[in-house]
N, C-alpha and C positions, 0 to 999 in steps of 0.2 A: 130498882132498875127499870125505869119506865120504857126503855127500848124493847123490852120483852113483853110488855103488857098487851100489845095489840097483835101479837103473834098467835095465829090459830092454825092448828095442824089440819091439813086438808083431809077429807074423808078417804081419799085414795092413797094418801102418803104411806101408811103402814103396809097395806097389801102390795102397793107398787114397789116399795123398797124390798119387801120380802121376796117377791117374784124376781126382782132384779138380781138379788144375791144368789138365788137358786140358778137362774139361767146363765149368769156370767160364769159361775163355777162349772155348770154343765157344759158350756162351750169348750172350756179347756179340757175337761175330762173326756168328752166325746172325741175331740181331735186326737188326744193321746191314745185312747182305747182303740179307735178305728185304725190308726196308723200302725200301732204296735201289733195288733192282731193280724193285719194284712201283711206286714213285713217283719215278722218276728225273727226270722233267720238272718235278715240283712241289717238289723238294727241292734244297738246296744244301749241299755239304759244309762250308760255313762254319758252319752251325748245329751240325753234329757237333763241330767243333773248338771252337765257342763253349761248348757244353755241357761238354766236357772241361775247358776253361780255367776256366769258371765254378765247377766243382766244386773244382778245385785251389786257386783263390784263396779261395773262401768257406769251404770245409771243411778244407783242409789248411794254409792259411796263417792266415787270420783266426780261425777257430774254434779251431785248435790253440794259437794265441797266447793266447786267453782261457783255454783249459784249463790252460796252464802256470801261470798265476797262481791259478786257482781250484781246480785239482785236484792238480797235480804239485808246485808249490813249497810250502814250509812257511809258510803264511800263516794268519791267523785265518779267512779265508773257506774255504780248502782244508780246514782242520781241521773246520770246521762241516759242510761238504758231505760230506766223506768219512766223517764220524762219524754221519751221519743219513741213513737210507735214503730218507725222503720228500724231503729236500732234494737228495740225489744224483739221484733219478729226475726231479724237477722241473727241476733245473739241466740235466741231460743231455739231456732231451727238448726243453727250450725252446731251448737253444743250437743243437742240430741243426736244429730246425724254423726258427728265425729266420735263422740264417746261410745255410742252403741255399736256403730259399724266397725270402728277400730277395735272395740272389745271383742266382737265376733271374730274379726280377722286374727287377732292375737291368740285367742283361745283355740280356734280351729287350726291355725298354722303351727303354733309352737307347743301346744299342750295336747291336743287331740290328734296324735300322729298315727294312730292305729284305726283300722276299720273305717277308712274314709270312703264310705258308700254314699251315693245320693240320698238313699233312704235315711241315713243318719243325719244328713244335713237338715232334712225336714224335721226329724225328731228334735234336733237342737233348737230349731225355730219354735217348736211347740213348747219346749222347756222355757225358752226366753219369754214367750207370750204368756204361758201358764203361770209362771211365778209372778208376773206383773199383776195378774188377777188376785192371786192368793196373798201376796205381800203388800200390795199397794191399794188396789181398787176395792177388794172385798172388805178390808178393815174400815175403809172410809164409808162404804155403804152400811156396814153393820153399826158404825157409830151414829149415822143418821137415823137408823132404825131404832136404836136405843133412845135417842133424843125424841123421836116422834112418839114412841110408846110412853115415855115418861111425861111428856107434855100433855098427852091425851088423857092421862089418868086423873089429873086434879088441877088445883090452882097453880098459877104461875110461880108463886113463891115456893110452893112445895116442890115443883119440878126443878127449879133452880137449886134448891137445897140438895135434892137427890143427886143432881148432876155435879154438885160442888162448884157451881158457878158463883163467884163472888164479885164484888164491885171491881176488884183488881183484874179479874179475868173476863169480865163481861164483854169488853170490846173485842177480844180475841175469839170468844165463843159465839158472839152474835151471828156472824156469817154462816156458821154450821147449823145453828138453830133455824135460821131463815131458809137455808137450803133444804133441811129436813121437812119443814112446814110446806114448802112449795113443791116438793117432789110429787109427781103425778105419773099417770100412765104414759104421757108423752115423753117425759124424762126417762122413764123405764125403757121405752122403745129406743130412744136415742142411745142410752148407755149400752144396751144389748147389741144393737147394730154396730155401734162404734167398736165394741169388743170383738165382734166377728171380723170386721175389717182389720182390726189390729192384729189378730191372730194370723190372718192371711198375709198381712204385711210382714210380720216377723218371719214367717216361714219363707216368703218370697225373697226377702232381703238376705236371709241366711243362705239360701240356694245361690244367689248371685255372688255373695262373698266367697262361698265355698268353691264355686266354679274357678275363681282365680287362685284360691289356695291350693287346689289340686294341680295347678299349672296348665289348666286347659285354656286360659285366656288372660290377657292383661287389662288393667284398667277397671276391673270390676269393683274394687274398693272405692275409688272416687265416684263411680257410678252409683253405688249403694248409698254413699253419703249424700249425693245430690238428690237422689230419689227420696230419701228419708226427709231431707230438708223441704222438698216440694210438698210431700205429704203433710208435713206439720205446719205449713204456712197458714192455712185458713184457721186451724185450731188456735194458733198464736194470735191471729187477727181477731178472732172471736173473744179471746181473753181481754183484748183491748177495747172491745165493744165496737169494732170497725165493721163487722159483718154479722148478719143474722145466723142463728143456729142452723137453719136448714141448708145453708150454703156449705157448712162444714161437712155435712153428710154427703152432699153431691160431690164435693171436692174429694172426699175420702174414697167414695165409690170409684171415681175416675182413676185416681192414682193407684188404688188397689188393683183395678183391672189392668193398668199398664204394668205394674210390678209383677202381677201374676202372669201376664203374657210373657214377659221376659224370662221369668223364673221357670216357667213350664218348658220353654224352648231350651234353656240351658240344662235343665234336669234331663230332658230327653237326649240331649247331646252326651251328657255324662253316662246315661244308661247305655247308649249305643257304644260308647267307648269301652265300657266294662264288659259288654257282651261280645265285642269283636276279638 
């Protein structure tokens, strides 16, 4: 498998991947521990669990099911979407926004009918963002770490055998090996910052959706979907190679600030209403 012969694991790959795994997990843990300790009387762990379950069902089951037919399988729809950048970006942002925000709305409106406090809305968002780390991102980082360690120990053929990469699976495995080899402190910083923005995003969007669920305002669900789509626009463009990586961070910072501003205002309104 000549494609793997020129791959060399960078000196920073293993420490960068290790630190990334630790910091990404720590972000989710710190958000939870801080908020729970500060608002223990106003929060219920049921909302944390509901946020995690809501993400898994909406984003990892339903949304991925649609992706299979529209992106992965060889269908007229997938050929059109994958062959057109505008269609890819519109499809990707719309499915993420609709599935995740409608998922929040359904769980918060029809399942979580008790203890509807603003503090629990934040806890739901922490559960949503936290499970994304534990169930999606952390396993990917750990798999890259295993690959990096394995390839750094010996010859390429020995590493391929240890990872059970064969001629049949080589094409599918090559991108992961390349990603593990190229991972450095810059990628570590990008992943950690992205995760911080994502946690704030999930919390902010949950507060926005929750505001409408409690009957305090109308139109918050479409607003949350639109904001989610806007947030995901540059990441989708980056996947197509249309924009550089640094613009993704700048774009994410801007929309995180916008969503945070809206969420804080709505949170304060809900707090004022509960205290009056």
